[in-house]
Structure formats: C-alpha cells, structure tokens
N, C-alpha and C positions, 0 to 999 in steps of 0.2 A: 448403598454400595460401599464396600470397604476395600482397602488395599493392604496386603500383607507382604512385607519384604523379608525374605528368609535367607539365612546363611551368609549374610554380609558382615563386614566389619564397620561398625559405627565410628565415625571420625568427627569428634567435636574439637573445639579450640583447645580444650584442656586435657582431653584423654581419648584413647581409642580402645574399643573392646568389641568382641563378637557378640551379636545379639540379633534377634528378629525385631521388627518394628510393625505394629499394627496401626493403621490409620483409618479413621472414619469421622464423618460429620465435620470435616475440615481440620481436625486436630489429630495429634499423635495420642492414641489411646493407651497403648501398652508397649513396653520394651522388655524383652526377656528371652529366655531360651525355649526353643521348641513350642512356640505359640501355635495353637491350632487355628486353622483358617476358618473363619465364620462362613456360614452358608452364603454362597454367591460372591465371595470375596475374590478379587483379582490377586493372584499370587505372582510375585516376582522373585525368581531365584537369583540372588546376588552373590553366589559363591565366587570367591576370587575378586570381588569388587568392594568398593568403599561406599558407605551410606553416609552422606554428608548433608549439612544444612544447605538449602538452595542458596544460590548466590544472590547478593544484593548489590545492584549497581546504583550508587548514590548520586550519579551525575549523568542524566540523559536529557535530550531535547526532542521529544516526539512532536511532530506536526507544528514545529515552531515557525511562526511568521518572522522572517529575518532577512535583512539586506535585500528587500524588494522581491522576495519569493517566499515559499513555504517549504520546509523540510519534507523530503519525499517519503519519509517513514512516519506513519501515523501510529496511534496507540495500539491499534490491532496488530499490524504487521510487526511493529517494534517489539512488543511484549512477546509475541509468538516466536520471533527470532531469538529472544533472550531465553525462552524455555528450551529451545533446541540446543542451547549451549549450557544449560544448567542454571541460568539466572531466573529466579522466581519472583523477584520484586525489583522495582525501580523507584527512585526518588527523582522526579522530573522537576521542571522549573516553570512557575508562573512568572511571565515577564511582561508587566504592564508597560504600555507606552507612557512617556511622561504626561502628566495631567489626567491619566486614566485611573479611575478608582481601582485600587488594588483588590477590593472585594469583588467588583464586577469582573475583573480579569481572572480572579480565582474561580469564579463560577463558570466562566467561559472555558477554562482549562478542564474543570471537572466535567463539563458537558462533552468536550472532546474525548476525555479519557473513559467515558462510559463503555466504549468498545473494547477496552483492554481485556486481554485473556489471562493476565497475571496481575498480582497485587501491585498497588502503586500508592505513592504519596507525593507531596509537593513541598519544595522550598518556594518562597515567594520573594521576588526581587523588589527592592525599593529603588525606584528610578526617579523619584521626585519627592518633595516634602511639603506638607502643610499639616494643619491640625486634623484634617480628615484622615490622612495617612497614619498619624499618631493614634487616632481612635480605632481605625480599622485593623491595625496590628493587634490590638487587644482582642478584637472579635475573632480574628484568624487563630490566635493562640487558644482562646478559651472556648470557642464554639466549634471550630473546624479542625482542631488538632494539628496546627502548623507550629513547629517549634524551631524553625530556622528561616532566616531572611538573607537573601543574596544581594550582593552589591558589586556591580561592574565598575571597576576603576578604569576601564578602557571604554572605547566606542564614544569618543567625544562627539557632541552634536546629536546624539541619539539617546542611549540609555546610561551614559556614564554618571556615576555618583561622585560628585566632588566632596571635599572634606566636610563641608557643612552637613551634607546628608549623612556621611559616615558617622559623624559625631552624634547627630540627633537620633539616628536609627540604632546605633550601638547602645546608646543610653536607654532607649525605649526597650530594646531587646533585654537588657539587664533587668529592667523593672518587671518584665513579663515572664522571666525565666525562659527566654528563648536564646538561640545562639546565632550571631551574625556569621555569614560566610562571605568570602570575597574572591572575585576574579582579579588577581593582582597583576595589573600592567598599568603603567603611567600613561593615561590616555592623551595628555597634552604632548608628551614626548613622541608617542606613536604618530599622532596627527602631523606633527612637524617633520618627523623623519620620513613619513610616507610622501609628503609633498617634496621634500628635498630629493629623495631617491627617484621619484617620478620625473622631476625636473632634470635630473641627470640623464634621462633617457632610458632608465631601467623600468620597463613597464610590465614585464612578464612575472610569473610566479616566483622567480628568484628574488624579486624585490620584497616579497612578503617577510622572510626572516630578517632581511637587512633592516627593515623598518621596526622590528621588534627584537632588538638584541637582548641578551640575558640581563643587562643592567636595568632595562626598562621594567622587567618583572621584579628584580631584586629591590628596586627603590620602592615599588608599590607594596611589596610584601613587608618590608621594614616599616613603612608608614602605617599600614593597617595594624601590624603587631604593636607598634608604639601607641596608637590610639586606643586599642583594646586594653593595653596595659595601664594607661592613665585612668581609664574608667572602670577597670576591674571586671571586664567581661570576657568569657571564653571566645575563641576565634577558630574558625575552620577555613583553611585556604585550599581552594580547589585547584586541580590540575597543575601542581608544582612541576616545573619543567627544567629548572636550573639548579646548579650546585649552590649558587649564591642565595637563592630563596630557601633552599634546604638549610644552609648555614644560619640564616636568620631564624628559622623555626627552631633549630637545634639550640641556638643561644637562648631563645626565649624559654624553651622547655627546661633547659639546664638552670635557669634562674627561678624556676617555679611557676612560670606563666602557663596557663592552659591554652595551648595552641595545637591544633590538629592539622595534619597535612595529608592531602590526597594526591595520588599519582595515577596517570593514565597508562593503560597497557601499551598504547601506541608510543608514548614518550619513553618507555623502557626499551623499546625494540626497534623503532624506526628513527633514522638519523636525518640530518638536514640535507644530505646529498640528494634526496628525492626532488628538491626544488630545482635542481640543475638538469633534470631529465629533459632531453630535447623534444620529447613528445609533450605538447602543451596539456593534453587531457590528463596525462599521468601526473605531471607536476602540479596542475591546478587541483587535482583530486586530493592532494595532501595539504591544501591550504586550510589551516585552522589556527586558532589563537589560544594560548601561545603556540608558536610553530614548533616543528620538530627541531631538535638541537644536535650539536656535535656530540660525538661519542663520549667525551669526558663527562658530560652532564648525565648521560645514561648510566655510566659507572657509578656516579655519585648517587643517583636516585635508587639504584639497587641497594647500595649501602644504607641509604635512608630507610628503606623497608626493613633491612636486616637489623638495624640498630633500634628500630621502634620509633624513630623520629618522623616517619611517614606511616600512617596507620591504615589507610584504605586504598583500594584500587578501584578505578572507575573507567569509563570510556569517553565521556562527553559526546555520547552517540548523537550525532546531528547530521543527517544525510542530505546531500545535494548531488544530483546526478550530473552527467557530463553536460547536458544542455543547459542546466542551471549554472554550473561553474563557468560556462562559456561567456557569461556576462562580463567576466574580467579578462577577456581575450587581449584587450589592448590597455588594460588598467588593472593591475593587481589589487588596487585598493577597493574595488567593487566586486571582487570574487567572493561569493558566499562562503563564509567560514564554517567548516565542519567536516568531520569524517565519521565513519561507522566503527563498530567494534563490539556491540553488545553480545553477539552470538559467539565470539571467539575469545573474549577476555579470559575466561577460566581455562580454556584449552592452552592458550599461549603462556599463561602464568604457570600452569602445571608443568608444561614441557620445559620451559626455560628456568623455572624455579625449583620444582620438586625433582624433576628428572636429573638436573645438574647438581643436586645436593645443596643448593643455596639455602633452601628452607625445607622443613618437613611437612607432612600432611596436616598436622594440627595447625602449624603456622599458615599454611595455605588457606585453611578454613577461616582463620582470623582475618586474613587479608582480603578475602573475597566475600565474607559474610558477617562474621561475628562482630568484628570491630565496628563496622558500619551500624549494625543493630544496636550496639551499646552506645556509640557516640550519638546516634539520633533517637535514643531512648525508646526502642521497641524490643529490647532484649528482656527476657528469653522467649517472648512470643515469636520473634524471628531470630535467626542465627544460631539455633540450638536444636539438636535432636534430643528432646526430652519430653516426658509425658506432660500434656497440656499445651505444648507449643503448637503453632500452626504446622500442619502437615505439608510443608514446602520442603521438598527433599530432592537431592540429585543422587542417583546411583551411578558411581563413577567407575569406569572400566580402565584400569591403568595400562592395559595392553592394547586397547583400541587405537588405531592410527587413522589419520586422514590427512589430505592435502587441502589446505584452505584455498578457496577460490570463489570469486564472484559468480561463477557459473553454477555453483552448487549451494551457495549459502541461502538462507531464508530472508536476509535483510533486503529491504526494498531500495537497493542502490546498485548501480552498475559498476562499482569498483570496490575492491577490498584492500586495505592498506597492508594486510598480511598475505597478499596473493602469492601462492606457490609455497608457502611455509608448510613443512611437514611437521605434524605434532603427534605425540604419543601420549594418550590419556585423554579420554573424552566421556561425555555423558552417554550412558546407554539408556537410562530412563530418567525422566523428570516428573515429579509428583507436585501438583499445586492444589492446595486445599483438599487433600486426600483423594485427588483424582489423577490418574495417569494421563499426562498431557503430551508426553513425548516418549516414544519407545522404539529403539533400534532404527532411528532414521525417519520415523513417521510421526508427524505432528497430529495430535488429537484434541485440538483446542476448541473452545466454545466462546464465540463472540460475546463479550460482556460479562464473562465469568470472573474477571478480576475484581478485587475488592479494594475500596479506598481504606488506607490504614491511617488511623489517628495516631499522632505522636504527641504524647502529653508534654507539658512544660517540664523543665528540669528542676531538680532540687539539689541533687548531689553535686553537680558542677558548681553550684553557687555557694555551697557550704564553705565557709572560710573566706569567701570573697568580701564579706563585710569587713573583715580585718584588713584586707588589701585596700578597700575603699577608704577605710579610716586612715590608713597610712598615707594615701594620696590626697586626703582632704587638706586644704590650706589651713594653716594654723594662724590665729590672730596673734599679733605681736603686742605685748604690753609695753606702753611707753610712759 
C-alpha cells in the first residue's frame, strides 16, 4: 500500500515548493511534479494545503506513575491524540524510582509503549547514582539508542537529583556522547516554600505558583548551565517558563556554550490567573511544574523563540483527571502535577504564531519538528520532507477552523487548558510510516504500529569541546 499526496506545497524548515510526494514501505520514495499514482495507492489531494514534516513532541509523560497515581493517558491514547493534531513522534521519559535499575525501568517503559500507534523514543532520568548507573548509561547509549538523560532538580524526597548526581551524570554523558537535560527548579527552596505557604493557611491551588516563584527556576537553570560549562557538556533545559531562565540561556549561548531551551505551548498561552479560579477543579487542573506564569514571562518566551534562544516547542503532556487532582483538595502540595496538550500544540502555535505574523511557515516547521530532530540526532530521518526520510507527514489546511474543547478532543483527560480557544489552521491528514492514520476528523490507527526510534550518540555537538575541556583543566603551578 502506498500514499500519494498531490498538488500541495511542501514546507520544510529551509524552503517551500510545490510538488507531489509518494510514500511507501514507511519511507518517502519520490518527490516531484505530476507523479503517477501506483496501482492501489491512496491519493490525497492537498491543493491549497501545506505538506509538512510530522510534529515531534520532545517532552511527554504517557502512563507515568507519579505522586501516588498513574497518568490517565497511556501510550495508545496519547500517541493517537498526537496524530489527530499532526504530531507523529514523541520522546517520552523513563523515570526510575531511586535505587531502581535504570535498565529495568527502561525495559518497563518499552513494554508499556508497545501499544503506541506513532513512533516514540525515550530520555532516561538519572534519579540516583552508583557504579551500576554509570555502567547502565553506557548500555543505554550503545545498545538501545538513548542519547539523552534527564535530571529533576525538583521533587525533594522523591526523584530530585542533587549536585553530586548532576556532576557524575553530566560527566558520564560527556564520555558517552550523550546530552544531559534538566528540569530546572531548586527542589530545596520549593520544599521549604511549600511548607511555609501551607502553614500560612494557603492550602488551595493558588499556593502552587507561590511555592515556585520564577527565581526558583532561574537559580536552578543558572546552576545547571554552570555545571555543564565547567565540564564542557551540551545541555538541554526543558519547559523554560520564565524570562530569568531565558536570560541565563541567552547569556550562555552568547558566550559560545551549547545550551538548548524548550518551551511549552501552555506556557506561551496560559497565565497564572488560572490558579485563582474559584472553581477548585478548574484551578487544580492547571497545576503543573513549573506553573503557569505572569504575562511578562509569556512575552519573553515568545521573543525567545523568535530570537532562536529557545529552539523547541513541547507539551509536557501528563494527564490527570479531576478525580486524581482531587487528592490535593486540602493540600496543594499533593495535587498530581500535569496537564495535557499533545493534540493541540501545533494548532495553537500556528494560530498564534503564523497567523499573527510572528513567524513564517518554515519557522513553524523548525519549532514543531526539525529543531527537535536535529537536537536529538534523528535528522533527516525525522523532521524533513525528503526522499528516504520516514513518511511521517502532516497535510495542513490553513483555512480549517475549530474550537478546542475537552468534549471533542481525543486526549484521555476531562479538561483542556485551551478550552474554548478558536484556532484557524489544523491537520486535515496525518501520515505515519506511509499510512494515513488521520483523515478529516477520523482516526485510523493501529494499536502497536508505532516504532521505537534509536537515537545515536552525538559527534558534532562534541567537536571542539576537547578545546573547552582543555581550557577548564586545572594547570599545575611550577614552584
């Protein structure tokens, strides 16, 4: 079975042009004018539409065991929802409990992900340290195609990585050609602020952002950047939500340090006023970390995307329904952290980015697909409409409109942070591995069709870092 997309305009990160695209055997086989449809091919007329690389969401948490419950979205429903919005690949997170083998945890997540309907890969979190972790990181990189390791600088008493772990893991990543990533929040400050605010009698969701002010994120971002700089390793900072963190990234990049920043669609469009909603369920539904911020931070984050100091857009898709969020009814500290977004990320970014003139179509492709593929070393297999690339494609109708709602979305959650938002520009068709999996509102997914994507270790990121390491090496003093 093959798929022929005719009469559309191909939009890559670097150029746009009119051409047909023929897909078969999971790959893009031919790009050109007036391609004839093979016998039995499914033909999509993309006249007036854009043919773009499928979206890559580099930050999701499907089926995550967290804070005494398990995320309501599993790998089947979550990847299906992504396809409905034009996202054809996720990079999820393996998060071992402390003292749990990171290899055992990896295999558990691989088992859970077998039901995926779209392609997937994993970052692996380092939540503890000993020589087995040191050894298992090598196995993950060389045998299982993991090239990024996550570090939670928050969640004291659970999965927080103190400086000792950061230093050991960053160094090991450098040795292996892998990249460390961080959730930047000072966990000690958060823990103490949570207790202080709770003791003041503030127990509802409004206490959540008060316990995680912008400075808490900024301190951790600066600390992680400094550690990475000392040891000469690239760094990826997830869900940047404050102008102070962005400023830290910008300073580092301006000095020549390889630091990458990710921003969530939610942090661009939702502000902290949601925590003051008198309806507990609505306020609690927005509890995530870092929290939604004041509008001044949103303005800064948009500028970060436009300047190139933030390179990727994600969702931190981690779903908990109202009955799960109710655990924090009398104590905001135990409200499960997480919101949804995988289905709507590309729609809201197109509407608020392209339609407003903030960035063009090619930049949209960079921010939703190509940059993530390049940063995580899977380009041009992903993030490109080119011969030989995976046939993961979204056909985008710039005239299609919709009103986002939990009543109509495919995400397995009873709330949508973009509820009621009207957007113009949506996926009309999504192709995954050369198969039409979404067409004009209808999902056509196959359980287990998603493929695990190996991400090889880096070489280009590390070229020149020997020079940096040499500069940072202590010099003996002759006496």
